[in-house]
N, CA, C and O atoms as a Tinker XYZ file with bonds, in Angstrom:
   288  protein
     1  N     -7.676000   -4.202000    5.878000    73     2
     2  CA    -7.713000   -2.888000    5.279000    64     1     3
     3  C     -7.732000   -1.796000    6.349000    63     2     4     5
     4  O     -7.040000   -0.786000    6.218000    81     3
     5  N     -8.512000   -1.992000    7.390000    73     3     6
     6  CA    -8.593000   -0.975000    8.447000    64     5     7
     7  C     -7.265000   -0.832000    9.190000    63     6     8     9
     8  O     -6.954000    0.244000    9.701000    81     7
     9  N     -6.475000   -1.918000    9.252000    73     7    10
    10  CA    -5.159000   -1.828000    9.900000    64     9    11
    11  C     -4.273000   -0.858000    9.131000    63    10    12    13
    12  O     -3.502000   -0.103000    9.724000    81    11
    13  N     -4.390000   -0.885000    7.789000    73    11    14
    14  CA    -3.623000    0.036000    6.964000    64    13    15
    15  C     -4.020000    1.479000    7.255000    63    14    16    17
    16  O     -3.172000    2.372000    7.267000    81    15
    17  N     -5.316000    1.705000    7.490000    73    15    18
    18  CA    -5.772000    3.062000    7.819000    64    17    19
    19  C     -5.203000    3.521000    9.155000    63    18    20    21
    20  O     -4.845000    4.689000    9.309000    81    19
    21  N     -5.118000    2.616000   10.116000    73    19    22
    22  CA    -4.545000    2.972000   11.422000    64    21    23
    23  C     -3.071000    3.341000   11.281000    63    22    24    25
    24  O     -2.610000    4.302000   11.896000    81    23
    25  N     -2.338000    2.588000   10.483000    73    23    26
    26  CA    -0.925000    2.909000   10.243000    64    25    27
    27  C     -0.806000    4.263000    9.566000    63    26    28    29
    28  O      0.050000    5.075000    9.919000    81    27
    29  N     -1.682000    4.500000    8.580000    73    27    30
    30  CA    -1.653000    5.784000    7.892000    64    29    31
    31  C     -1.942000    6.922000    8.860000    63    30    32    33
    32  O     -1.274000    7.955000    8.822000    81    31
    33  N     -2.930000    6.739000    9.724000    73    31    34
    34  CA    -3.282000    7.814000   10.648000    64    33    35
    35  C     -2.119000    8.124000   11.587000    63    34    36    37
    36  O     -1.871000    9.292000   11.888000    81    35
    37  N     -1.407000    7.111000   12.052000    73    35    38
    38  CA    -0.242000    7.355000   12.904000    64    37    39
    39  C      0.802000    8.181000   12.176000    63    38    40    41
    40  O      1.396000    9.088000   12.759000    81    39
    41  N      1.028000    7.873000   10.904000    73    39    42
    42  CA     1.971000    8.640000   10.091000    64    41    43
    43  C      1.451000   10.055000    9.874000    63    42    44    45
    44  O      2.202000   11.021000   10.008000    81    43
    45  N      0.183000   10.181000    9.544000    73    43    46
    46  CA    -0.411000   11.472000    9.205000    64    45    47
    47  C     -0.451000   12.411000   10.402000    63    46    48    49
    48  O     -0.333000   13.625000   10.233000    81    47
    49  N     -0.614000   11.874000   11.609000    73    47    50
    50  CA    -0.670000   12.714000   12.805000    64    49    51
    51  C      0.568000   13.590000   12.930000    63    50    52    53
    52  O      0.484000   14.714000   13.424000    81    51
    53  N      1.702000   13.093000   12.491000    73    51    54
    54  CA     2.949000   13.852000   12.607000    64    53    55
    55  C      3.145000   14.814000   11.442000    63    54    56    57
    56  O      3.972000   15.722000   11.527000    81    55
    57  N      2.404000   14.632000   10.362000    73    55    58
    58  CA     2.686000   15.383000    9.144000    64    57    59
    59  C      1.616000   16.401000    8.756000    63    58    60    61
    60  O      1.939000   17.432000    8.165000    81    59
    61  N      0.361000   16.136000    9.072000    73    59    62
    62  CA    -0.739000   16.971000    8.592000    64    61    63
    63  C     -1.526000   17.585000    9.741000    63    62    64    65
    64  O     -1.459000   17.125000   10.881000    81    63
    65  N     -2.279000   18.643000    9.411000    73    63    66
    66  CA    -3.162000   19.272000   10.393000    64    65    67
    67  C     -4.303000   18.311000   10.724000    63    66    68    69
    68  O     -4.678000   17.469000    9.908000    81    67
    69  N     -4.843000   18.448000   11.921000    73    67    70
    70  CA    -5.885000   17.521000   12.373000    64    69    71
    71  C     -7.120000   17.554000   11.463000    63    70    72    73
    72  O     -7.736000   16.513000   11.234000    81    71
    73  N     -7.486000   18.714000   10.950000    73    71    74
    74  CA    -8.641000   18.818000   10.045000    64    73    75
    75  C     -8.380000   18.032000    8.761000    63    74    76    77
    76  O     -9.265000   17.341000    8.257000    81    75
    77  N     -7.175000   18.142000    8.242000    73    75    78
    78  CA    -6.802000   17.408000    7.027000    64    77    79
    79  C     -6.870000   15.909000    7.268000    63    78    80    81
    80  O     -7.374000   15.164000    6.428000    81    79
    81  N     -6.371000   15.471000    8.399000    73    79    82
    82  CA    -6.389000   14.046000    8.738000    64    81    83
    83  C     -7.828000   13.556000    8.855000    63    82    84    85
    84  O     -8.171000   12.493000    8.337000    81    83
    85  N     -8.661000   14.328000    9.531000    73    83    86
    86  CA   -10.054000   13.943000    9.726000    64    85    87
    87  C    -10.767000   13.768000    8.379000    63    86    88    89
    88  O    -11.462000   12.774000    8.167000    81    87
    89  N    -10.595000   14.726000    7.480000    73    87    90
    90  CA   -11.244000   14.645000    6.169000    64    89    91
    91  C    -10.658000   13.529000    5.316000    63    90    92    93
    92  O    -11.384000   12.863000    4.578000    81    91
    93  N     -9.351000   13.323000    5.412000    73    91    94
    94  CA    -8.715000   12.247000    4.657000    64    93    95
    95  C     -9.228000   10.899000    5.123000    63    94    96    97
    96  O     -9.558000   10.051000    4.295000    81    95
    97  N     -9.302000   10.681000    6.415000    73    95    98
    98  CA    -9.776000    9.409000    6.947000    64    97    99
    99  C    -11.239000    9.175000    6.561000    63    98   100   101
   100  O    -11.621000    8.050000    6.238000    81    99
   101  N    -12.050000   10.223000    6.592000    73    99   102
   102  CA   -13.453000   10.104000    6.200000    64   101   103
   103  C    -13.549000    9.680000    4.729000    63   102   104   105
   104  O    -14.341000    8.804000    4.382000    81   103
   105  N    -12.750000   10.297000    3.883000    73   103   106
   106  CA   -12.758000    9.958000    2.459000    64   105   107
   107  C    -12.274000    8.533000    2.219000    63   106   108   109
   108  O    -12.852000    7.811000    1.407000    81   107
   109  N    -11.220000    8.124000    2.917000    73   107   110
   110  CA   -10.695000    6.769000    2.745000    64   109   111
   111  C    -11.688000    5.717000    3.230000    63   110   112   113
   112  O    -11.837000    4.668000    2.604000    81   111
   113  N    -12.363000    5.991000    4.334000    73   111   114
   114  CA   -13.383000    5.051000    4.824000    64   113   115
   115  C    -14.524000    4.914000    3.813000    63   114   116   117
   116  O    -15.052000    3.824000    3.591000    81   115
   117  N    -14.886000    6.038000    3.211000    73   115   118
   118  CA   -15.940000    6.000000    2.195000    64   117   119
   119  C    -15.495000    5.150000    0.998000    63   118   120   121
   120  O    -16.278000    4.363000    0.467000    81   119
   121  N    -14.252000    5.310000    0.585000    73   119   122
   122  CA   -13.738000    4.516000   -0.536000    64   121   123
   123  C    -13.788000    3.027000   -0.214000    63   122   124   125
   124  O    -14.147000    2.215000   -1.067000    81   123
   125  N    -13.429000    2.670000    1.015000    73   123   126
   126  CA   -13.462000    1.259000    1.427000    64   125   127
   127  C    -14.888000    0.738000    1.380000    63   126   128   129
   128  O    -15.132000   -0.368000    0.897000    81   127
   129  N    -15.841000    1.536000    1.883000    73   127   130
   130  CA   -17.250000    1.124000    1.844000    64   129   131
   131  C    -17.744000    0.941000    0.417000    63   130   132   133
   132  O    -18.621000    0.117000    0.159000    81   131
   133  N    -17.185000    1.703000   -0.503000    73   131   134
   134  CA   -17.565000    1.605000   -1.917000    64   133   135
   135  C    -16.894000    0.405000   -2.593000    63   134   136   137
   136  O    -17.170000    0.111000   -3.757000    81   135
   137  N    -16.018000   -0.282000   -1.867000    73   135   138
   138  CA   -15.382000   -1.475000   -2.414000    64   137   139
   139  C    -14.021000   -1.249000   -3.042000    63   138   140   141
   140  O    -13.498000   -2.132000   -3.722000    81   139
   141  N    -13.443000   -0.080000   -2.824000    73   139   142
   142  CA   -12.124000    0.220000   -3.387000    64   141   143
   143  C    -11.050000   -0.427000   -2.519000    63   142   144   145
   144  O    -11.061000   -0.292000   -1.295000    81   143
   145  N    -10.125000   -1.130000   -3.163000    73   143   146
   146  CA    -8.955000   -1.677000   -2.477000    64   145   147
   147  C     -7.888000   -0.596000   -2.490000    63   146   148   149
   148  O     -7.322000   -0.302000   -3.543000    81   147
   149  N     -7.604000   -0.003000   -1.345000    73   147   150
   150  CA    -6.679000    1.123000   -1.282000    64   149   151
   151  C     -5.258000    0.753000   -1.693000    63   150   152   153
   152  O     -4.465000    1.629000   -2.038000    81   151
   153  N     -4.938000   -0.517000   -1.659000    73   151   154
   154  CA    -3.595000   -0.946000   -2.038000    64   153   155
   155  C     -3.509000   -1.350000   -3.506000    63   154   156   157
   156  O     -2.508000   -1.921000   -3.940000    81   155
   157  N     -4.557000   -1.054000   -4.268000    73   155   158
   158  CA    -4.606000   -1.404000   -5.682000    64   157   159
   159  C     -5.027000   -0.163000   -6.468000    63   158   160   161
   160  O     -6.194000    0.229000   -6.445000    81   159
   161  N     -4.080000    0.445000   -7.155000    73   159   162
   162  CA    -4.372000    1.679000   -7.893000    64   161   163
   163  C     -5.433000    1.475000   -8.963000    63   162   164   165
   164  O     -6.238000    2.369000   -9.225000    81   163
   165  N     -5.434000    0.313000   -9.574000    73   163   166
   166  CA    -6.414000    0.024000  -10.627000    64   165   167
   167  C     -7.838000    0.048000  -10.057000    63   166   168   169
   168  O     -8.770000    0.507000  -10.717000    81   167
   169  N     -7.993000   -0.447000   -8.832000    73   167   170
   170  CA    -9.291000   -0.441000   -8.167000    64   169   171
   171  C     -9.770000    1.001000   -7.979000    63   170   172   173
   172  O    -10.938000    1.305000   -8.221000    81   171
   173  N     -8.880000    1.877000   -7.551000    73   171   174
   174  CA    -9.232000    3.281000   -7.348000    64   173   175
   175  C     -9.551000    3.946000   -8.682000    63   174   176   177
   176  O    -10.522000    4.695000   -8.791000    81   175
   177  N     -8.737000    3.672000   -9.692000    73   175   178
   178  CA    -8.960000    4.250000  -11.014000    64   177   179
   179  C    -10.323000    3.839000  -11.569000    63   178   180   181
   180  O    -11.043000    4.664000  -12.132000    81   179
   181  N    -10.672000    2.571000  -11.409000    73   179   182
   182  CA   -11.975000    2.095000  -11.883000    64   181   183
   183  C    -13.119000    2.772000  -11.143000    63   182   184   185
   184  O    -14.150000    3.078000  -11.741000    81   183
   185  N    -12.944000    3.008000   -9.846000    73   183   186
   186  CA   -13.976000    3.689000   -9.060000    64   185   187
   187  C    -14.161000    5.124000   -9.560000    63   186   188   189
   188  O    -15.288000    5.597000   -9.705000    81   187
   189  N    -13.050000    5.808000   -9.820000    73   187   190
   190  CA   -13.120000    7.180000  -10.335000    64   189   191
   191  C    -13.883000    7.207000  -11.660000    63   190   192   193
   192  O    -14.763000    8.044000  -11.862000    81   191
   193  N    -13.537000    6.287000  -12.558000    73   191   194
   194  CA   -14.211000    6.241000  -13.864000    64   193   195
   195  C    -15.705000    5.956000  -13.707000    63   194   196   197
   196  O    -16.529000    6.539000  -14.412000    81   195
   197  N    -16.052000    5.056000  -12.779000    73   195   198
   198  CA   -17.457000    4.743000  -12.522000    64   197   199
   199  C    -18.202000    5.985000  -12.007000    63   198   200   201
   200  O    -19.333000    6.246000  -12.416000    81   199
   201  N    -17.571000    6.734000  -11.122000    73   199   202
   202  CA   -18.201000    7.936000  -10.580000    64   201   203
   203  C    -18.356000    9.011000  -11.654000    63   202   204   205
   204  O    -19.360000    9.722000  -11.680000    81   203
   205  N    -17.366000    9.132000  -12.540000    73   203   206
   206  CA   -17.471000   10.105000  -13.630000    64   205   207
   207  C    -18.651000    9.757000  -14.537000    63   206   208   209
   208  O    -19.378000   10.646000  -14.982000    81   207
   209  N    -18.843000    8.458000  -14.810000    73   207   210
   210  CA   -19.974000    8.041000  -15.646000    64   209   211
   211  C    -21.303000    8.349000  -14.966000    63   210   212   213
   212  O    -22.304000    8.607000  -15.635000    81   211
   213  N    -21.308000    8.322000  -13.635000    73   211   214
   214  CA   -22.528000    8.653000  -12.893000    64   213   215
   215  C    -22.781000   10.149000  -12.832000    63   214   216   217
   216  O    -23.854000   10.583000  -12.412000    81   215
   217  N    -21.792000   10.947000  -13.254000    73   215   218
   218  CA   -21.963000   12.396000  -13.282000    64   217   219
   219  C    -21.451000   13.123000  -12.053000    63   218   220   221
   220  O    -21.790000   14.287000  -11.838000    81   219
   221  N    -20.640000   12.458000  -11.244000    73   219   222
   222  CA   -20.068000   13.118000  -10.067000    64   221   223
   223  C    -19.105000   14.205000  -10.546000    63   222   224   225
   224  O    -18.325000   13.992000  -11.474000    81   223
   225  N    -19.169000   15.354000   -9.912000    73   223   226
   226  CA   -18.352000   16.497000  -10.324000    64   225   227
   227  C    -16.871000   16.223000  -10.098000    63   226   228   229
   228  O    -16.488000   15.536000   -9.151000    81   227
   229  N    -16.042000   16.774000  -10.989000    73   227   230
   230  CA   -14.592000   16.631000  -10.867000    64   229   231
   231  C    -14.079000   17.204000   -9.546000    63   230   232   233
   232  O    -13.137000   16.675000   -8.956000    81   231
   233  N    -14.699000   18.275000   -9.093000    73   231   234
   234  CA   -14.290000   18.899000   -7.833000    64   233   235
   235  C    -14.447000   17.917000   -6.673000    63   234   236   237
   236  O    -13.593000   17.863000   -5.788000    81   235
   237  N    -15.511000   17.157000   -6.673000    73   235   238
   238  CA   -15.746000   16.155000   -5.633000    64   237   239
   239  C    -14.749000   15.021000   -5.746000    63   238   240   241
   240  O    -14.185000   14.580000   -4.745000    81   239
   241  N    -14.531000   14.547000   -6.965000    73   239   242
   242  CA   -13.583000   13.455000   -7.170000    64   241   243
   243  C    -12.162000   13.860000   -6.797000    63   242   244   245
   244  O    -11.366000   13.026000   -6.368000    81   243
   245  N    -11.847000   15.141000   -6.960000    73   243   246
   246  CA   -10.527000   15.634000   -6.608000    64   245   247
   247  C    -10.265000   15.477000   -5.105000    63   246   248   249
   248  O     -9.129000   15.232000   -4.699000    81   247
   249  N    -11.292000   15.613000   -4.294000    73   247   250
   250  CA   -11.148000   15.426000   -2.846000    64   249   251
   251  C    -10.696000   14.000000   -2.552000    63   250   252   253
   252  O     -9.804000   13.778000   -1.733000    81   251
   253  N    -11.320000   13.033000   -3.229000    73   251   254
   254  CA   -10.946000   11.632000   -3.037000    64   253   255
   255  C     -9.561000   11.345000   -3.600000    63   254   256   257
   256  O     -8.804000   10.561000   -3.026000    81   255
   257  N     -9.232000   11.970000   -4.706000    73   255   258
   258  CA    -7.911000   11.789000   -5.301000    64   257   259
   259  C     -6.817000   12.290000   -4.360000    63   258   260   261
   260  O     -5.787000   11.636000   -4.196000    81   259
   261  N     -7.041000   13.438000   -3.752000    73   259   262
   262  CA    -6.061000   13.982000   -2.807000    64   261   263
   263  C     -5.915000   13.075000   -1.591000    63   262   264   265
   264  O     -4.804000   12.834000   -1.121000    81   263
   265  N     -7.032000   12.576000   -1.086000    73   263   266
   266  CA    -6.984000   11.670000    0.081000    64   265   267
   267  C     -6.229000   10.397000   -0.283000    63   266   268   269
   268  O     -5.409000    9.914000    0.498000    81   267
   269  N     -6.499000    9.862000   -1.450000    73   267   270
   270  CA    -5.826000    8.640000   -1.891000    64   269   271
   271  C     -4.327000    8.866000   -2.066000    63   270   272   273
   272  O     -3.514000    8.024000   -1.686000    81   271
   273  N     -3.975000    9.998000   -2.639000    73   271   274
   274  CA    -2.548000   10.332000   -2.807000    64   273   275
   275  C     -1.849000   10.459000   -1.450000    63   274   276   277
   276  O     -0.711000   10.017000   -1.295000    81   275
   277  N     -2.521000   11.056000   -0.481000    73   275   278
   278  CA    -1.930000   11.142000    0.861000    64   277   279
   279  C     -1.711000    9.741000    1.441000    63   278   280   281
   280  O     -0.696000    9.471000    2.084000    81   279
   281  N     -2.669000    8.874000    1.204000    73   279   282
   282  CA    -2.572000    7.506000    1.708000    64   281   283
   283  C     -1.384000    6.773000    1.086000    63   282   284   285
   284  O     -0.650000    6.057000    1.767000    81   283
   285  N     -1.214000    6.967000   -0.215000    73   283   286
   286  CA    -0.113000    6.289000   -0.894000    64   285   287
   287  C      1.218000    6.834000   -0.416000    63   286   288
   288  O      2.269000    6.385000   -0.875000    81   287
């Protein structure tokens, strides 16, 4: 999984601002620690639903959604 993040970072370095890359990588690492398989959309969707049930704000979840979309 971490190899995929390294490949993504190499791609992102050419496309995004360094601050965006830093925040995206932080969000993706957090998702991995939470047990999300970044290569499985269903895994991410289930994590989002679990967080919504816990009461996490949509604004916060949107940050993870944007990071995940960049990764894809």
